[in-house]
C-alpha positions as CSV (number, residue, x, y, z in Angstrom):
1,X,-20.2,-22.0,14.9
2,X,-18.8,-20.5,17.8
3,X,-19.6,-17.1,18.7
4,X,-16.7,-15.8,17.7
5,X,-16.5,-17.5,14.6
6,X,-20.0,-15.7,13.8
7,X,-19.1,-12.3,13.9
8,X,-16.6,-13.5,11.9
9,X,-19.1,-15.4,9.3
10,X,-20.8,-11.6,9.1
11,X,-18.0,-9.8,8.6
12,X,-17.0,-12.1,5.9
13,X,-20.5,-12.1,4.2
14,X,-20.3,-8.2,4.5
15,X,-16.8,-8.5,2.6
16,X,-18.2,-10.7,0.0
17,X,-21.0,-8.2,-0.9
18,X,-18.5,-5.1,-0.6
19,X,-16.8,-7.2,-2.8
20,X,-19.7,-7.6,-5.4
21,X,-20.5,-4.1,-5.2
22,X,-17.9,-3.4,-7.0
23,X,-19.9,-4.7,-10.0
24,X,-22.3,-1.4,-9.5
25,X,-18.9,0.9,-10.2
26,X,-18.3,2.9,-12.8
27,X,-16.6,0.6,-14.9
28,X,-13.4,3.4,-15.7
29,X,-12.9,4.0,-12.5
30,X,-12.7,-0.2,-12.1
31,X,-10.3,-0.4,-14.7
32,X,-8.0,2.4,-13.8
33,X,-7.8,1.5,-10.1
34,X,-7.2,-2.2,-11.1
35,X,-4.7,-1.0,-13.7
36,X,-2.6,1.6,-11.4
37,X,-2.2,-1.3,-8.9
38,X,-1.4,-4.2,-11.5
39,X,1.0,-1.3,-12.7
40,X,2.1,-0.4,-9.1
41,X,3.2,-3.9,-8.4
42,X,5.4,-4.3,-11.8
43,X,6.7,-1.1,-10.7
44,X,7.7,-1.9,-7.1
45,X,9.1,-5.0,-8.6
46,X,11.2,-3.2,-10.9
47,X,12.6,-0.9,-8.3
48,X,13.1,-4.0,-5.7
49,X,14.9,-6.2,-8.2
50,X,17.4,-3.0,-9.5
51,X,18.1,-2.3,-6.6
52,X,18.7,-6.0,-4.9
53,X,20.7,-6.3,-8.6
54,X,23.0,-3.0,-7.2
55,X,23.2,-3.9,-4.4
56,X,24.3,-7.8,-5.2
57,X,27.1,-6.6,-7.0
58,X,28.6,-3.5,-5.0
59,X,32.1,-4.1,-3.9
60,X,33.4,-1.1,-1.6
61,X,35.8,-0.9,1.7
62,X,38.2,0.7,2.6
63,X,40.5,-1.5,4.1
64,X,39.8,-4.9,2.3
65,X,39.5,-3.5,-1.8
66,X,37.5,-5.9,-3.6
67,X,35.1,-7.4,-0.5
68,X,31.8,-7.7,-1.7
69,X,29.8,-5.6,1.2
70,X,27.1,-5.8,-0.4
71,X,27.2,-9.7,-0.4
72,X,27.1,-9.2,3.3
73,X,24.1,-6.7,3.7
74,X,22.0,-9.0,1.2
75,X,22.4,-11.9,4.3
76,X,21.1,-9.3,6.2
77,X,18.2,-8.0,4.4
78,X,15.5,-10.1,5.3
79,X,16.0,-9.1,9.2
80,X,16.4,-5.2,8.3
81,X,13.5,-5.7,6.6
82,X,11.2,-7.9,9.2
83,X,12.5,-5.5,11.9
84,X,11.3,-2.3,10.3
85,X,7.8,-4.1,9.2
86,X,7.6,-5.6,13.0
87,X,8.0,-1.9,14.1
88,X,5.6,-0.4,11.4
89,X,3.0,-3.5,12.0
90,X,2.9,-2.6,16.2
91,X,2.1,1.2,15.6
92,X,-0.4,0.8,12.9
93,X,-2.4,-1.7,15.0
94,X,-2.0,-0.1,18.1
95,X,-4.2,2.5,16.5
96,X,-6.2,0.1,14.4
97,X,-7.1,-2.0,17.4
98,X,-8.2,1.4,19.4
99,X,-10.4,1.8,16.4
100,X,-12.1,-1.3,16.1
101,X,-12.2,-2.7,19.7
102,X,-13.4,0.7,20.9
103,X,-15.1,3.6,18.3
104,X,-15.9,1.1,15.8
105,X,-20.5,1.7,15.8
106,X,-21.2,-1.9,16.4
107,X,-19.4,-2.2,19.3
108,X,-23.0,-0.4,21.0
109,X,-24.7,-3.7,19.9
110,X,-21.8,-6.3,20.3
111,X,-21.1,-5.6,24.2
112,X,-24.2,-6.3,25.0
113,X,-24.0,-9.4,23.1
114,X,-23.9,-13.2,25.2
115,X,-20.6,-13.8,24.4
116,X,-17.5,-13.6,26.6
117,X,-14.7,-10.8,26.6
118,X,-11.9,-13.0,25.3
119,X,-13.6,-14.6,22.5
120,X,-15.0,-10.8,21.4
121,X,-11.3,-9.5,21.4
122,X,-10.6,-12.3,19.5
123,X,-13.2,-11.7,16.6
124,X,-12.2,-8.4,15.8
125,X,-8.5,-8.9,16.3
126,X,-8.7,-10.9,13.7
127,X,-9.9,-7.7,11.3
128,X,-7.3,-6.1,12.5
129,X,-4.9,-8.4,11.4
130,X,-6.9,-8.5,8.0
131,X,-7.0,-4.8,7.9
132,X,-3.6,-4.0,8.3
133,X,-1.6,-6.3,6.7
134,X,-3.2,-6.2,3.2
135,X,-1.1,-3.7,2.4
136,X,2.4,-4.8,3.6
137,X,1.7,-8.5,1.7
138,X,0.6,-6.6,-1.4
139,X,4.0,-4.3,-1.7
140,X,6.1,-6.4,0.5
141,X,5.1,-9.6,-2.2
142,X,7.4,-8.3,-5.5
143,X,10.2,-7.5,-2.8
144,X,10.6,-10.9,-1.9
145,X,10.1,-12.2,-5.5
146,X,13.0,-10.2,-6.7
147,X,14.9,-10.8,-4.1
148,X,14.3,-14.6,-4.2
149,X,15.3,-14.5,-8.1
150,X,18.4,-12.2,-7.7
151,X,19.9,-14.7,-4.6
152,X,19.2,-17.4,-7.0
153,X,16.2,-19.1,-4.0
154,X,14.6,-22.2,-4.6
155,X,10.9,-23.0,-4.6
156,X,10.9,-23.3,-1.0
157,X,12.0,-20.0,-0.4
158,X,8.9,-18.8,-1.2
159,X,6.3,-21.6,-0.1
160,X,8.2,-20.0,3.5
161,X,7.8,-16.7,3.2
162,X,4.0,-17.0,2.5
163,X,3.9,-19.1,5.6
164,X,5.7,-17.2,7.9
165,X,3.4,-14.5,7.4
166,X,0.8,-14.8,9.1
167,X,1.9,-16.0,12.9
168,X,4.4,-13.2,11.6
169,X,1.6,-10.2,11.2
170,X,-0.6,-11.7,14.3
171,X,2.3,-11.3,16.9
172,X,3.1,-7.4,16.4
173,X,-1.3,-7.1,16.2
174,X,-1.2,-8.9,19.4
175,X,1.2,-6.4,21.4
176,X,-0.7,-3.8,19.5
177,X,-3.9,-4.5,21.1
178,X,-2.3,-5.0,24.4
179,X,-0.4,-1.6,24.2
180,X,-4.3,-0.2,23.0
181,X,-6.3,-1.7,26.4
182,X,-3.8,-0.4,28.2
183,X,-3.9,2.9,26.6
184,X,-7.9,3.1,27.0
185,X,-6.9,2.5,30.9
186,X,-4.5,4.7,31.5
187,X,-5.3,7.9,29.8
188,X,-9.1,8.9,29.7
189,X,-8.1,9.5,33.3
190,X,-5.5,11.8,32.0
191,X,-5.5,15.7,31.2
192,X,-5.3,16.0,27.0
193,X,-2.1,18.1,27.9
194,X,-0.5,15.3,30.3
195,X,-0.9,12.2,26.8
196,X,0.1,15.0,24.6
197,X,3.7,15.5,27.1
198,X,4.2,11.9,26.9
199,X,3.8,11.9,23.1
200,X,6.9,14.4,22.5
201,X,9.0,12.3,25.3
202,X,8.9,9.4,23.3
203,X,9.8,11.6,20.0
204,X,12.7,13.1,22.0
205,X,13.9,9.6,23.2
206,X,13.5,8.1,19.8
207,X,15.5,10.9,17.7
208,X,17.9,10.7,21.0
209,X,18.4,6.9,20.4
210,X,18.8,7.3,17.0
211,X,21.4,10.4,16.9
212,X,23.5,8.2,19.5
213,X,23.4,4.8,18.0
214,X,23.0,5.6,13.7
215,X,26.2,8.1,11.8
216,X,25.0,9.1,8.5
217,X,28.5,10.2,7.9
218,X,30.2,6.8,8.7
219,X,27.2,5.1,6.7
220,X,28.5,7.1,3.8
221,X,31.9,6.2,4.0
222,X,31.9,2.7,4.4
223,X,34.0,-0.1,5.6
224,X,33.4,-3.8,6.6
225,X,33.5,-3.3,10.8
226,X,31.2,0.3,10.4
227,X,28.6,-2.0,8.2
228,X,29.0,-5.1,10.0
229,X,28.6,-3.3,13.6
230,X,25.7,-1.4,11.9
231,X,23.6,-4.2,10.7
232,X,24.9,-6.9,14.0
233,X,22.0,-4.4,15.3
234,X,19.2,-5.8,13.5
235,X,20.7,-9.5,14.3
236,X,19.5,-10.4,17.9
237,X,18.7,-13.8,18.5
238,X,15.1,-12.7,20.4
239,X,14.1,-10.8,17.9
240,X,11.2,-12.1,16.0
241,X,12.4,-10.6,12.4
242,X,15.7,-13.0,13.1
243,X,13.3,-15.6,13.4
244,X,11.4,-15.5,10.5
245,X,14.4,-14.2,8.2
246,X,16.6,-16.8,9.2
247,X,13.6,-19.5,9.0
248,X,13.1,-18.3,5.4
249,X,16.6,-18.5,4.0
250,X,17.1,-22.1,5.4
251,X,13.8,-23.4,3.6
252,X,16.0,-21.5,0.4
253,X,19.1,-23.9,1.0
254,X,17.1,-27.2,2.2
255,X,17.6,-27.4,5.5
256,X,14.2,-27.7,6.5
257,X,14.5,-29.2,10.1
258,X,16.2,-25.7,11.1
259,X,13.4,-23.7,9.2
260,X,10.8,-25.8,10.6
261,X,12.4,-25.4,14.0
262,X,12.1,-21.3,13.5
263,X,8.5,-21.5,12.1
264,X,6.8,-23.4,15.3
265,X,9.3,-21.0,17.3
266,X,7.4,-18.4,16.0
267,X,4.6,-19.9,15.8
268,X,4.4,-20.6,19.4
269,X,5.5,-17.3,20.9
270,X,2.7,-15.4,18.1
271,X,-0.1,-18.1,20.3
272,X,1.2,-17.3,23.4
273,X,1.1,-13.2,23.0
274,X,-2.5,-14.1,21.9
275,X,-3.5,-16.2,24.7
276,X,-2.3,-13.6,26.9
277,X,-3.8,-10.7,25.6
278,X,-7.6,-12.5,24.9
279,X,-7.0,-13.3,28.7
280,X,-5.8,-9.2,29.4
281,X,-9.0,-8.2,27.0
282,X,-11.0,-10.6,29.6
283,X,-10.4,-8.7,32.3
284,X,-9.9,-5.0,30.7
285,X,-11.7,-5.0,27.7
286,X,-15.3,-4.2,29.3
287,X,-13.8,-1.3,31.9
288,X,-12.3,0.4,29.2
289,X,-14.8,0.9,26.4
290,X,-17.4,1.3,29.5
291,X,-14.8,4.5,30.5
292,X,-14.1,5.8,27.8
293,X,-17.5,5.7,26.7
294,X,-19.1,7.3,30.1
295,X,-15.7,10.0,29.6
296,X,-17.3,10.9,26.6
297,X,-20.5,11.3,27.5
298,X,-19.5,13.4,30.6
299,X,-16.4,15.9,28.6
300,X,-18.1,18.9,28.5
301,X,-15.7,22.3,27.4
302,X,-17.9,25.4,28.5
303,X,-18.2,28.2,25.6
304,X,-14.9,29.7,25.2
305,X,-12.9,27.6,27.3
306,X,-9.5,25.9,26.0
307,X,-7.8,26.5,22.4
308,X,-11.1,24.5,20.3
309,X,-13.1,26.8,22.2
310,X,-11.8,30.3,21.0
311,X,-11.2,29.1,17.7
312,X,-14.9,30.7,16.9
313,X,-12.8,34.1,17.8
314,X,-9.9,33.3,16.5
315,X,-11.2,32.9,12.5
316,X,-13.9,36.5,13.1
317,X,-12.2,37.1,10.1
318,X,-13.6,34.3,7.9
319,X,-16.8,35.0,6.1
320,X,-19.8,32.6,6.5
321,X,-20.4,29.4,6.1
322,X,-17.0,28.9,5.4
323,X,-15.8,29.5,9.3
324,X,-19.1,27.7,10.6
325,X,-17.6,24.6,8.6
326,X,-14.2,25.0,9.9
327,X,-14.8,25.3,13.1
328,X,-16.5,22.0,12.2
329,X,-13.5,20.1,10.9
330,X,-11.6,21.2,13.6
331,X,-13.7,20.1,16.3
332,X,-14.4,16.9,14.4
333,X,-10.6,16.3,14.2
334,X,-9.5,17.2,17.4
335,X,-12.4,14.3,18.8
336,X,-11.1,11.8,17.3
337,X,-8.6,10.8,19.4
338,X,-6.9,7.9,16.1
339,X,-7.1,11.1,14.1
340,X,-4.9,13.4,16.0
341,X,-2.8,10.4,17.5
342,X,-1.7,9.6,13.7
343,X,-1.1,13.1,13.2
344,X,1.4,13.5,16.1
345,X,3.3,10.4,15.1
346,X,3.2,11.2,11.4
347,X,5.0,14.6,13.0
348,X,7.2,12.7,15.3
349,X,8.7,10.6,12.7
350,X,9.7,13.6,9.9
351,X,11.0,15.5,13.3
352,X,13.5,12.8,13.5
353,X,14.2,12.9,9.8
354,X,14.8,16.6,9.9
355,X,16.9,16.4,12.7
356,X,19.3,13.3,10.3
357,X,20.2,15.7,7.6
358,X,22.1,17.4,10.0
359,X,24.7,14.8,9.4
360,X,25.8,15.5,6.1
361,X,28.3,13.3,4.3
362,X,31.6,14.1,2.1
363,X,29.6,12.5,-1.1
364,X,26.9,15.4,-0.7
365,X,30.0,17.9,-1.3
366,X,30.0,16.5,-5.4
367,X,27.8,18.7,-7.5
368,X,26.2,15.8,-9.6
369,X,25.5,13.9,-5.5
370,X,24.5,16.9,-4.3
371,X,22.0,17.6,-7.3
372,X,20.6,13.8,-6.4
373,X,20.5,14.3,-3.1
374,X,18.4,17.3,-3.0
375,X,16.2,16.1,-6.1
376,X,15.3,13.2,-3.4
377,X,14.7,15.9,-0.9
378,X,11.7,17.3,-2.9
379,X,10.7,14.0,-3.7
380,X,10.5,13.1,-0.2
381,X,8.5,16.6,0.2
382,X,6.1,15.6,-1.6
383,X,5.4,12.3,-0.5
384,X,5.0,13.9,3.0
385,X,2.1,15.6,1.4
386,X,0.2,12.9,-0.6
387,X,0.4,10.9,2.4
388,X,-0.8,14.1,4.7
389,X,-4.1,14.5,1.5
390,X,-4.8,11.2,1.4
391,X,-5.3,10.0,5.2
392,X,-6.6,13.8,5.9
393,X,-8.2,15.9,3.3
394,X,-9.9,12.8,1.3
395,X,-12.1,11.5,3.6
396,X,-13.3,14.8,4.5
397,X,-17.0,15.2,2.5
398,X,-17.2,11.4,3.0
399,X,-17.7,12.8,7.2
400,X,-20.0,15.1,6.3
401,X,-22.1,11.3,7.3
402,X,-25.2,10.6,6.7
403,X,-27.0,13.6,7.3
404,X,-25.1,14.7,4.2
405,X,-28.7,15.6,3.4
406,X,-28.8,18.3,5.2
407,X,-26.2,20.5,3.6
408,X,-28.7,20.2,0.9
409,X,-31.0,22.3,2.5
410,X,-28.7,24.5,3.9
411,X,-27.7,27.4,2.7
412,X,-24.6,26.6,0.7
413,X,-23.8,25.2,-2.4
414,X,-21.8,22.0,-3.0
415,X,-19.2,24.6,-5.2
416,X,-19.2,26.2,-1.7
417,X,-18.4,23.4,0.2
418,X,-15.9,21.7,-1.4
419,X,-13.7,24.7,-1.9
420,X,-13.8,25.3,1.9
421,X,-12.2,22.3,1.7
422,X,-10.1,23.2,-0.9
423,X,-8.4,25.6,0.8
424,X,-9.0,24.3,4.1
425,X,-6.3,21.5,3.4
426,X,-3.9,24.2,1.2
427,X,-3.4,26.4,4.2
428,X,-3.0,23.4,6.5
429,X,-0.7,20.9,5.0
430,X,1.1,24.2,3.5
431,X,2.0,24.9,6.8
432,X,3.8,22.0,7.6
433,X,4.9,20.9,4.5
434,X,6.6,24.7,3.4
435,X,8.1,24.4,6.9
436,X,9.3,21.2,6.4
437,X,10.8,22.2,2.7
438,X,12.9,25.1,4.3
439,X,14.1,23.2,7.0
440,X,15.0,20.4,4.8
441,X,16.9,22.9,2.2
442,X,18.4,25.2,5.2
443,X,20.3,21.6,7.1
444,X,21.1,20.4,3.6
445,X,22.8,24.3,2.9
446,X,21.2,24.2,-0.5
447,X,21.6,26.5,-3.2
448,X,19.2,29.6,-4.4
449,X,18.7,27.7,-6.7
450,X,17.5,25.0,-6.0
451,X,15.6,26.5,-3.1
452,X,13.8,28.1,-4.6
453,X,13.0,25.0,-6.6
454,X,12.1,23.1,-4.2
455,X,9.9,26.0,-2.5
456,X,8.1,25.9,-5.7
457,X,7.4,22.3,-6.1
458,X,5.9,21.9,-2.6
459,X,3.5,25.0,-3.7
460,X,2.2,23.9,-6.5
461,X,2.4,20.2,-5.2
462,X,-0.1,21.3,-2.1
463,X,-2.9,22.4,-4.8
464,X,-2.8,20.0,-7.1
465,X,-2.7,17.0,-4.8
466,X,-5.6,19.1,-2.3
467,X,-7.8,19.6,-5.4
468,X,-7.5,16.2,-6.2
469,X,-8.0,14.8,-2.6
470,X,-10.7,16.6,-1.9
471,X,-12.5,16.0,-6.4
472,X,-12.2,12.1,-5.7
473,X,-12.9,12.6,-2.1
474,X,-16.2,14.0,-3.6
475,X,-17.0,11.7,-6.4
476,X,-16.6,9.2,-4.6
477,X,-17.5,9.1,-1.0
478,X,-18.6,6.8,1.4
479,X,-21.5,8.5,3.6
480,X,-22.3,4.8,5.9
481,X,-19.1,5.2,7.0
482,X,-17.5,7.1,10.1
483,X,-13.4,6.0,10.1
484,X,-11.4,7.9,8.1
485,X,-8.9,5.0,7.9
486,X,-12.0,2.8,6.5
487,X,-12.6,5.6,4.5
488,X,-8.9,5.9,3.1
489,X,-9.2,2.2,2.6
490,X,-11.8,1.3,-0.3
491,X,-11.1,2.1,-3.4
492,X,-11.9,5.7,-4.1
493,X,-9.3,6.4,-1.4
494,X,-6.8,3.8,-3.3
495,X,-7.3,5.7,-7.0
496,X,-6.9,8.3,-4.8
497,X,-3.3,7.7,-3.8
498,X,-2.2,5.9,-6.7
499,X,-3.1,9.5,-8.9
500,X,-0.4,11.0,-6.3
501,X,1.9,8.7,-6.6
502,X,1.8,9.0,-10.7
503,X,1.6,12.9,-10.4
504,X,4.6,12.9,-8.0
505,X,6.2,10.9,-9.9
506,X,5.5,12.8,-13.5
507,X,6.8,16.4,-10.9
508,X,9.7,15.1,-9.6
509,X,11.3,12.9,-12.1
510,X,11.2,15.0,-15.3
511,X,12.9,17.6,-12.9
512,X,15.5,15.7,-11.4
513,X,16.3,14.2,-14.9
514,X,16.8,17.5,-16.3
515,X,18.7,18.7,-13.4
516,X,20.8,15.8,-13.3
517,X,21.3,15.6,-16.8
518,X,22.5,19.8,-16.4
519,X,25.4,18.1,-13.9
520,X,26.6,15.4,-15.9
521,X,26.6,17.7,-19.2
522,X,24.0,16.4,-21.8
523,X,23.1,20.0,-22.4
524,X,25.7,21.6,-24.8
525,X,25.0,25.5,-23.4
526,X,23.5,27.0,-20.4
527,X,21.1,28.7,-22.9
528,X,19.3,25.2,-24.0
529,X,19.6,23.8,-19.9
530,X,17.7,27.5,-19.3
531,X,14.5,26.7,-21.7
532,X,14.5,22.9,-21.3
533,X,14.4,24.2,-17.2
534,X,11.8,27.3,-18.0
535,X,9.7,24.4,-20.4
536,X,10.1,21.8,-17.5
537,X,8.5,24.8,-14.8
538,X,5.9,25.7,-17.2
539,X,4.9,22.0,-17.8
540,X,4.8,21.4,-13.6
541,X,2.5,23.8,-13.5
542,X,0.5,23.1,-16.8
543,X,0.1,19.2,-14.9
544,X,-0.5,20.6,-11.4
545,X,-3.7,22.6,-13.0
546,X,-5.0,19.9,-14.7
547,X,-5.1,17.1,-11.5
548,X,-6.9,20.1,-9.5
549,X,-9.3,21.2,-11.4
550,X,-10.1,18.0,-13.5
551,X,-11.0,15.9,-10.0
552,X,-12.6,19.1,-8.5
553,X,-14.8,19.6,-11.5
554,X,-15.5,15.8,-11.5
555,X,-16.8,16.0,-8.1
556,X,-18.9,18.6,-8.1
557,X,-21.0,17.3,-11.0
558,X,-21.3,14.1,-9.2
559,X,-22.5,15.9,-5.9
560,X,-25.1,18.1,-7.8
561,X,-26.6,15.1,-10.0
562,X,-26.4,12.7,-6.7
563,X,-29.5,12.3,-4.3
564,X,-30.0,12.5,-0.2
């Protein structure tokens, strides 16, 4: 067995044991997670099937009536999805590679092992690929199945899709690892303010590119030339997404020689980038790891210096012990580069979303479509909130770590601890999500009734999802892991995400259905609509209270009954 193989064998054994440990979990928990995962997969398939079917039949063109724009879009759909997947994997692998190569607890032992750096890198890269690509495989499989059924693809289409997937996800993983190692060599020598400035500049550049190349007004009033010019930007022969999409489509129509050519082209490039990354790691990894470790150990901020050092003074109005816990959580977040870098990227994408709302289409002048757009905007804001609570709030209890038993000895009850996490989540997420709702409603120029509905929805959702995340984080804590991303990817984090999606579906789906039905004239008079709408608003509050109270109650009982 090779040295890299020994690391992979150990990791595989750990993974198998973790999967086997599911039998020790609550049967109800396993059943809920399993059924929710299956329901989400089938729900995604139905949604993709309906969208592709509608797109296939979509025929509208200002200059050539009857032309099937849907046919043209469907023929390029795989390239578009593959390109989006490539950039998402590039971003996520950059962050995951940094955490896996430099921040994992076992690295202090592995770097002392008699193993070349390139072998160590390859072993850890396999872990990065597996960790970053399982979710895309889970959510991408129903999309590919729906696409194949709508297009009438033959069985080679599905085999080719599976065969192309491994080299396709390996390519951005290796590139992301190169970026992570480069940044580790550069940024520890720069002040943190410089890093934030670079991030802001990158977001501004991305915003300017989107504003200069994509016109929402043109896309909302489609014609052949507009759609063709927009889609052709994703059809370049130098892009890996082009190779993967055309290779899979070639296999579906029986052109196996062309499909084999594109597969070998993708595989050879993935192996070449993998070789470059391994060679790069052989010279760069250890100096970067050593510099990063030394920088962490030597960084000493005098008390009262910097905004983190002054946070104690900012929070003097809070009573103890909540103030000390809030300060600790903020400092832990700020010291974890992976955490706040994801936070910056996340809100950079949000800024691009807000800026794009300035381009209003003429379709928004229709009362019906205006209602649909506003409902979708409320849904987008609540989904952003669910992402925030699932990624940053759920791990808060687990991040207390193996020293959690100390909390039991402190003059602090578990109820106080959970309420501190709950109110910290509500206060921080409310600042961002309420601002997002206000800005998006201003950009869309919505009526007061819609603005009040959006504000009401985001406020009650803040309380519900914060309670859900803190409660489930207390019910299913993982004190053995100090990586928030791994805590979230566990069974408890998965359950939290699925229940958050179910809650949002109920809340937003119900109010959107009533509002759209009102525009379609389903209600015979305004009084009946007002009664139904009032009942929906009250029901939203009731469901939100249940979604917050029940998990918090169960989580508190679990903490009080557990031994530490």
